[in-house]
N, C-alpha and C positions, 0 to 999 in steps of 0.2 A: 570311625572300622567300625560302628553301628549300618552307613550308607553299604559298607561290603557284601557287609551280611546278607544287609535284606537285597543287596543285586544280583549276589552272588544266590538267594533261595530266590532269587522273585525265574532269575535265567534258569532253577534245576523245576522249576514246580513248573516251566515256559517246553521245559525236553519232553516232563511224562506227559504232557497235553500234547504235545505233537504226538510223544509216543502208541500216548490211547488213540489220537485219533484213524493212528494208520491201518491199527485193522480189521482187513476188509470184509466188506458184509458182506455173510455166508452166500451164494447162487441157486436160489430157487432155482426146484428142476421138479415134473411127477415125479411120483413114485418108482423108484425106478429097485430099490431094494426090497430081499421079503420082512426086514422090520418095518419099513417105510410105507410098505403096502399094505402090512397091518394098522399101519397105525392110523391112513387113509380111511381101514376098511370103518374103525374107530369113532374118526371124527365124523364121518357122512353118518354112520348112521346114529349117533349124540347128538350133531345136530337134532339127526330128523323125525330123531324118535322118543313123541312123549313120553316125560314117563326118565330124560336121562341128568334128569336135575335134580326130581326126589330120589333118584338111586343114587347118588353122587356123595349126597348130601344127607341119604335118610331122613329127611326130612318126610314125614308122617308115617313111618314107615317104608321103606321108599326102596330100599336094598329088597324086601319081602313083597312086596310088590309087583315091583320089574327086573326082578333078580332072571327071571328064564333071558329078558333080552339082554341081558348087560352084564348077568356069572360071568365068569374067566376072561374077560380084555382089563381088571384093574387089577395093583397086589392089595391084598389086604391091608397092609399101610398106607398104601397110599387114598382109600377110601377113607380112615382114621383119621390120617391129613385135614381132609375134606372135610366130612363132617363135624371136626373138631373146629375149624375156623368156623362154618357155617352159624355150629352157635354160639364162636365168643359176636359173629357180627347182630347174631337174632339178640341177644344178651345189651349187650354197647349199645343198638340202635332202635331196641322193639320192648328196650326191659323184659327181654329171654321170651319173647309169646309173640306166635306170629301178628303181625293188623291188617285185616285187609283194607289194598290200598294201600298200602308202606311196604315199602324197598327196607325189606327187616334184614334179609340176610343178602348174598353176592349179588352186585349189582351188572355184572358182566359173568358170562357161563365160567365155570370152575376149569368146566372143560378144556375151553378153549382161546380163556381169558380175552373173547370182546363180545362181542351183545347181536354182533348178528353170522348171518354165514355167507360165502363170499361165493358169486355170482356161477366165476372161472373155476370154484373148488381149491386146495391148498396147495402149495408145493412147502418142499421138503430138501432135508439139508440134509445130512447122517454125520452129524459133525467130531462126534469118539468111536471109536469100537472096539470095544473088548470081548473075550472067549464071548461072555455071557450078557451082555447089557454095552447098548449103544445108545447114542444120546441122537437128536433128533433136532430141528430146529423149523419149524411152522413159522410160515407168511401167507398171504395171496399174489397174487400174480398182478395187482390191479396196487393195491394196495405197497404192494412192493420192500415194504418191513418185516419182521419176525415176528410174526404175537405171541409166539410162544415156543420155550423148548420142552424138550418130551425125557425122561430118561427112561427106555425097556428094556427089558427083562425074559431073557429067555427060559421061562418053565415049559414042560413035558408039551411037546407038541405046539407050544403057540409064542406068540411074544406077547406080549402083558404089560401095559401101561403103570410102572414104579414109585418116578413123581414128574411133578409137573411144574415149569418155571412162569409166570407170566412178566413181564421185562415191566419194569416199572409198579410192578405189585405180587402176591404172593405165591410164594413157594408153596410148593407142598412135596413132605415127606423127601427133599432132595438134599 
């Protein structure tokens, strides 16, 4: 009797694994919707502009110092979630104080979930659309896989990043 139960459970787990593998990867493409183009602009600016990391984490007063470049692109709740995670990492890795030469906080960009920028640009796939929010998967053409998912919300006149989910990593305001 026990053997039949184990066999039956094994079949259930194998079937569940087969279903999970059938989920198609999103088809990534150049930004085509208003929300995807807004996200592309923020990702391109965030990767290329000095200060985006300090702004997102509020390291050394980064929000005040770099606010002119980045204000209005992120929701307050997302910024709070990223800064809280950074503080947690610094406390865990360096006793709560940044140490020159050590990686105390994020070891990847909290904006893109990776360390590098794509040579061929980001690719996008809107996965979910609601009245005032969208979920967009982002990847690289050469990398092929999704590097991050974003929830954007529509504020008067502009799309704002409200949440970021890193595959196999942190999720901010998700």
